[in-house]
C-alpha positions as a printed NumPy array, in Angstrom:
array([[-47.041,   7.243,  60.48 ],
       [-48.99 ,  10.432,  59.752],
       [-49.938,  12.13 ,  56.49 ],
       [-50.113,  15.788,  55.502],
       [-52.958,  16.618,  53.107],
       [-52.111,  19.78 ,  51.133],
       [-54.796,  22.284,  50.096],
       [-54.426,  25.142,  47.622],
       [-51.337,  26.286,  45.782],
       [-49.411,  24.222,  43.263],
       [-49.507,  21.03 ,  45.34 ],
       [-53.266,  21.048,  45.96 ],
       [-54.556,  17.552,  46.649],
       [-51.138,  16.027,  47.326],
       [-50.614,  13.781,  50.33 ],
       [-47.114,  13.506,  51.788],
       [-45.638,  11.703,  54.806],
       [-45.542,  13.792,  57.962],
       [-42.799,  13.044,  60.464],
       [-44.219,  15.194,  63.295],
       [-47.985,  15.395,  63.931],
       [-47.468,  18.59 ,  65.968],
       [-45.753,  20.426,  63.086],
       [-47.332,  23.818,  62.272],
       [-45.595,  24.688,  58.967],
       [-44.336,  22.728,  55.971],
       [-41.803,  24.151,  53.526],
       [-41.812,  21.938,  50.456],
       [-39.566,  22.117,  47.38 ],
       [-41.432,  22.852,  44.171],
       [-39.58 ,  23.11 ,  40.855],
       [-36.882,  25.739,  41.401],
       [-38.545,  27.347,  44.419],
       [-40.169,  26.416,  47.726],
       [-43.789,  26.613,  48.824],
       [-45.047,  27.091,  52.362],
       [-48.119,  25.409,  53.82 ],
       [-49.539,  26.106,  57.287],
       [-51.467,  23.69 ,  59.447],
       [-55.167,  24.352,  59.986],
       [-57.227,  22.345,  62.419],
       [-56.608,  19.262,  64.47 ],
       [-55.32 ,  15.897,  63.331],
       [-57.998,  13.454,  62.177],
       [-58.116,   9.64 ,  62.147],
       [-56.149,   9.469,  65.374],
       [-57.591,   6.135,  66.501],
       [-55.638,   2.907,  66.471],
       [-57.812,   1.261,  63.806],
       [-59.04 ,   4.035,  61.477],
       [-56.048,   4.403,  59.169],
       [-53.11 ,   6.799,  59.251],
       [-53.456,  10.101,  61.092],
       [-54.067,  13.047,  58.742],
       [-53.318,  16.744,  59.193],
       [-54.588,  19.452,  56.806],
       [-52.139,  22.088,  55.585],
       [-53.156,  25.128,  53.507],
       [-51.017,  27.063,  51.013],
       [-49.52 ,  30.292,  52.34 ],
       [-46.87 ,  31.466,  49.864],
       [-44.032,  30.571,  47.537],
       [-40.507,  31.926,  47.826],
       [-40.599,  32.953,  44.121],
       [-43.328,  33.541,  41.563],
       [-44.722,  30.293,  40.214],
       [-45.073,  30.373,  36.443],
       [-46.679,  27.438,  34.658],
       [-44.468,  26.004,  31.939],
       [-45.496,  25.713,  28.315],
       [-44.925,  21.92 ,  28.305]])
């Protein structure tokens, strides 16, 4: 199993399962919109005994404006 580490945007710092280590773009649901993250760099921790493989993804855009709620 691999993990996507998200940087920037509303999901900054989140780690989600990644089904394809070669994936270049992630489109993730967020509230009532979607956010797009793009891969940057190579996968890390690819050895057999150093934990799950990680890939860094950086925020690109959201399909709608993201407005923080007043909660």
